[in-house]
C-alpha positions in Angstrom: -16.9 -14.0 -22.9 -14.3 -16.6 -23.6 -11.3 -16.4 -22.0 -9.3 -16.5 -25.4 -11.8 -14.3 -27.2 -10.1 -11.1 -28.7 -13.0 -8.6 -29.6 -11.1 -5.7 -30.7 -8.5 -7.4 -32.7 -5.4 -6.3 -30.3 -2.1 -7.5 -30.9 0.4 -5.2 -28.7 1.1 -1.4 -27.8 1.7 0.8 -31.0 3.0 3.7 -28.9 2.7 5.8 -25.5 2.6 9.6 -26.0 4.2 12.2 -23.3 3.4 15.7 -23.2 5.5 18.7 -21.3 6.9 21.8 -22.1 9.1 22.2 -25.5 12.1 19.8 -25.5 12.1 19.8 -21.3 11.3 15.8 -22.3 14.5 15.4 -24.9 16.7 15.1 -21.9 14.8 12.1 -20.1 14.4 10.2 -23.2 17.9 10.7 -24.4 19.1 9.1 -21.0 16.7 6.0 -21.4 18.6 5.3 -24.7 15.9 6.7 -27.1 16.9 8.3 -30.4 14.9 11.3 -32.3 14.2 9.8 -35.6 11.4 11.6 -36.7 9.3 15.2 -36.8 5.9 15.7 -37.4 5.3 17.2 -40.9 3.0 20.0 -39.3 3.0 20.0 -35.5 5.4 20.3 -32.8 5.6 16.4 -32.1 8.4 13.9 -32.5 8.9 10.4 -33.0 11.3 8.7 -30.3 12.7 4.9 -30.6 14.4 2.4 -29.1 14.0 -1.4 -30.2 10.0 -2.0 -31.0 9.1 1.1 -29.0 7.7 4.0 -30.1 7.9 7.3 -28.2 5.6 10.3 -29.2 6.9 13.4 -27.7 4.1 16.1 -28.0 4.9 19.7 -27.5 2.3 21.2 -30.1 0.3 24.4 -27.9 -3.3 24.2 -27.8 -3.7 20.4 -28.6 -5.8 17.7 -26.7 -2.0 16.8 -25.1 -1.3 20.9 -24.0 -4.4 20.8 -22.0 -3.5 17.4 -20.1 -0.4 19.1 -19.5 -2.2 21.9 -17.8 -3.7 19.3 -15.8 -1.4 17.3 -15.0 2.3 18.7 -15.6 4.6 16.1 -17.6 3.0 12.8 -18.1 2.3 10.4 -20.6 -1.2 11.8 -21.9 -2.1 9.1 -24.1 -1.5 5.2 -25.8 -2.4 3.4 -28.5 -3.0 -0.3 -29.1 -2.7 -1.9 -32.2 -5.4 -3.6 -33.9 -6.3 -5.7 -37.2 -8.9 -3.1 -38.1 -9.1 -0.1 -36.0 -12.7 1.3 -37.4 -14.3 -2.1 -36.2 -12.6 -2.4 -33.1 -13.7 1.4 -32.7 -17.1 0.4 -33.6 -17.4 -2.9 -31.4 -15.7 -1.0 -28.3 -18.8 1.6 -28.3 -21.1 -1.6 -28.4 -19.3 -3.1 -25.5 -19.9 0.4 -23.9 -16.8 2.7 -24.4 -17.4 6.1 -24.1 -16.0 7.7 -27.6 -13.6 10.4 -28.0 -14.7 12.1 -30.7 -13.4 15.8 -30.4 -9.8 14.6 -30.8 -8.4 13.8 -33.8 -5.4 11.6 -32.4 -1.8 12.4 -31.6 -0.5 15.0 -33.6 -3.8 15.4 -35.1 -4.2 12.2 -37.2 -7.5 10.7 -37.8 -7.3 7.6 -35.5 -10.3 6.6 -33.7 -10.4 7.0 -29.6 -11.9 5.9 -26.8 -11.6 7.3 -23.2 -9.5 5.7 -20.4 -8.3 6.1 -17.4 -8.2 9.9 -16.0 -9.3 10.8 -19.4 -6.9 9.4 -21.4 -7.5 8.4 -24.8 -6.8 4.8 -25.6 -6.1 5.3 -29.6 -6.8 2.3 -31.6 -3.8 1.8 -34.7 -4.1 -0.8 -37.8 -1.6 1.2 -40.0 2.0 3.0 -39.8 1.3 6.4 -38.4 4.6 7.7 -39.2 5.0 6.4 -42.6 3.1 9.7 -44.1 2.8 12.2 -41.5 6.6 12.5 -39.9 9.6 13.3 -41.6 12.7 11.2 -40.3 15.7 12.7 -39.7 18.3 12.5 -42.6 21.3 10.7 -41.0 19.5 8.8 -37.7 19.2 5.1 -37.6 15.3 5.0 -37.8 15.3 1.8 -35.5 18.1 2.6 -33.3 19.2 -0.2 -30.7 19.4 2.2 -28.1 20.8 0.7 -24.5 19.0 -2.3 -25.5 15.5 -2.3 -24.6 13.2 -4.1 -27.0 9.2 -3.4 -26.0 6.7 -2.2 -23.6 6.5 -5.1 -20.9 3.7 -3.5 -19.3 2.1 0.0 -17.9 1.0 0.6 -14.5 -2.0 3.0 -13.5 -2.7 4.2 -10.1 -6.4 4.8 -9.3 -8.4 6.4 -6.1 -8.9 4.1 -3.4 -12.0 2.2 -4.6 -11.7 2.6 -8.0 -9.7 -0.6 -9.1 -12.8 -2.8 -9.3 -14.2 -0.4 -11.5 -10.9 0.1 -14.0 -10.3 -3.8 -14.1 -14.2 -4.0 -15.2 -13.3 -1.5 -17.8 -10.8 -3.7 -19.0 -12.2 -6.8 -18.6 -15.8 -5.4 -20.7 -14.2 -3.4 -23.1 -11.1 -5.5 -24.4 -11.3 -9.1 -22.7 -8.4 -8.4 -20.6 -8.1 -11.1 -17.9 -6.4 -10.7 -14.4 -3.4 -13.1 -14.0 -2.0 -11.6 -10.6 -3.4 -9.7 -7.4 -1.0 -8.3 -4.5 -2.0 -7.1 -1.4 1.3 -5.4 -0.4 1.9 -4.4 3.1 5.0 -1.9 4.3 6.0 -1.0 7.9 3.9 1.9 7.8 1.6 1.7 4.9 -0.1 -0.8 1.8 -1.4 -1.0 -1.4 -3.7 -3.7 -3.6 -2.8 -4.0 -7.1 -4.8 -5.9 -10.3 -2.3 -7.2 -13.1 -4.3 -7.4 -16.1 -3.2 -8.9 -19.8 -5.2 -8.6 -22.7 -6.0 -11.8 -24.7 -2.6 -11.5 -27.1 -0.7 -11.5 -23.9 1.3 -8.6 -25.2 -0.9 -5.7 -23.5 -0.1 -5.7 -19.9 -1.7 -3.5 -17.0 -1.3 -3.5 -13.7 -4.1 -1.2 -11.3 -3.0 0.1 -8.0 -5.0 1.4 -5.0 -4.1 2.4 -1.4 -5.0 0.0 1.1 -5.1 2.4 3.7 -6.2 5.9 4.5 -2.8 6.9 5.4 -0.6 9.4 2.8 0.8 6.0 0.9 2.6 6.1 -2.4 -0.4 6.0 -4.3 -2.3 8.6 -2.4 1.3 10.7 -3.1 1.0 10.1 -6.7 -2.6 10.8 -7.2 -1.9 14.2 -5.3 1.2 15.0 -7.2 -0.2 14.0 -10.7 -3.9 15.8 -9.7 -5.6 12.4 -11.0 -5.8 9.2 -11.8 -3.1 8.0 -14.4 0.3 6.3 -15.5 2.6 5.7 -12.6 5.5 4.0 -14.5 6.2 2.0 -17.4 8.3 -1.4 -17.6 10.5 -1.7 -20.7 12.0 -5.3 -21.1 15.7 -6.4 -22.5 17.7 -9.4 -23.1 20.3 -8.4 -20.8 19.4 -6.1 -17.9 22.9 -5.9 -16.6 24.1 -4.5 -19.9 21.4 -2.1 -20.1 21.8 -1.0 -16.5 25.4 -0.4 -17.5 24.6 1.7 -20.4 21.8 3.2 -18.7 24.2 4.5 -15.8 26.4 5.9 -18.6 24.2 8.1 -20.0 23.2 9.5 -16.5 20.2 7.1 -15.2 19.9 7.8 -11.6 17.8 4.5 -10.0 15.6 3.8 -7.2 16.9 3.3 -3.5 18.3 0.0 -3.9 17.2 -2.7 -1.3 19.3 -3.6 2.0 22.3 -5.6 2.0 20.1 -8.8 3.7 17.9 -9.0 0.6 20.8 -10.3 -1.5 22.1 -12.2 1.5 18.4 -14.0 1.5 18.7 -14.8 -2.2 20.3 -18.4 -1.9 17.5 -19.4 0.5 14.8 -17.6 -1.2 15.7 -18.6 -4.7 18.2 -21.8 -4.5 20.5 -22.7 -7.1 19.3 -19.2 -9.1 22.5 -19.1 -10.8 22.7 -15.2 -11.1 26.0 -13.4 -10.4 24.5 -12.3 -6.9 27.5 -9.9 -6.5 26.9 -8.2 -10.2 22.9 -7.5 -9.0 24.0 -6.1 -5.7 26.6 -3.5 -7.1 24.0 -2.7 -9.3 20.5 -2.6 -7.2 19.0 -5.0 -9.7 16.0 -7.4 -8.1 15.7 -11.0 -8.4 12.5 -12.8 -8.2 10.8 -16.1 -9.8 11.4 -19.8 -8.6 14.0 -22.5 -8.9 11.3 -25.8 -7.9 12.1 -29.0 -8.9 14.9 -27.4 -10.8 13.2 -25.8 -13.3 14.3 -22.0 -13.4 11.9 -19.0 -13.9 13.3 -15.8 -12.8 12.5 -11.9 -13.4 15.5 -9.6 -13.1 13.8 -6.0 -12.3 15.3 -2.2 -11.4 13.2 1.0 -11.0 14.5 4.5 -11.8 13.4 7.2 -9.9 10.9 9.5 -10.4 11.8 11.1 -14.1 8.3 13.0 -15.4 7.1 14.3 -11.7 5.7 11.5 -10.2 6.4 9.1 -13.2 9.3 6.6 -13.3 10.5 4.0 -15.4 11.1 0.1 -14.7 13.4 -2.0 -16.8 13.3 -5.8 -16.5 14.7 -9.5 -18.1 12.2 -12.2 -18.3 13.8 -15.9 -18.2 10.4 -17.9 -18.6 9.1 -15.6 -15.7 5.7 -14.1 -16.8 5.3 -12.4 -13.3 5.6 -8.8 -12.1 7.9 -9.4 -9.5 5.5 -10.1 -6.7 8.3 -11.4 -4.7 10.5 -8.1 -4.7 7.2 -5.9 -3.9 7.9 -5.7 -0.3 11.4 -4.8 -0.7 10.4 -2.3 -3.5 7.7 -1.0 -1.2 9.4 -0.6 1.9 12.3 1.2 -0.4 9.9 4.0 -1.4 8.5 4.2 1.9 12.1 5.0 3.2 12.0 7.4 0.1 8.8 9.3 1.2 10.3 9.3 4.9 13.2 10.8 3.6 11.6 13.5 1.7 9.0 14.4 5.1 6.2 13.2 3.0 5.4 10.0 5.1 5.3 10.8 9.1 6.4 8.3 11.3 
């Protein structure tokens, strides 16, 4: 396949669907700044929005989502990819070796084609406004709220069993023509992980894959045990002003991951000379900075992570300033921050 070929005609994320017990996800998404804008006409499922991000919270009993919950607990149970022609894309996916999901009719039992993804999670193919006819929008609620300033889903990261990263990378490459754009081999003081970052031909769907690089009880192993299998570890949302978004999230009660030590910020001028960002404000909030400033050309990425919010699942908030990476310069600082938390909780024995 040509690197630019888009066999399923993908054009971005359509939605991410979450499942849990009735209404107990609501406070989580309120804390992130989402608003409940619509209810499904016949199912116990709701549409939450912020910017161009659609989140479906599915509390319908005896649904495919409810069975996913029984196996994995509160989690992201499905995702939708936008495509120009869902039926055509579905047929093409089957020709390329995808496993169809015929027994499920889609989120809230809408008639949407789907294929089986990581951990058995459905990947739905969407070519229409699935909310137009099947949801009732709540009167007096803005159907397109600004929230805390989050605009889009930037990427969605999966954790997989050791030795399975290559398998799932091949899946995304074969079915969708995703391409590997980054490879990481991160080692902390006690554990390590490897990661492949993949992107769709449209450039709008990015999916990193993580696996443990050691035999110990590292971060990926802990996730797989808590989640009871492979699945979505975190979802990254993008904003145009991370400092402003951080302040709004904090005001809503967001708890962020343990910040790096002060030395991280003391080393920023050496690592990114003349970056031009307000270091004191970043440090006060624990926001990480990555990118490059070589030859006077600034390419910067600001990022910060929440604590675990749905079992072992957490969220990332980022701002891109011409940098299309994943904060690889911050990976070690982040990895060691999670290690410290594992030691504090007694998960990692040193």
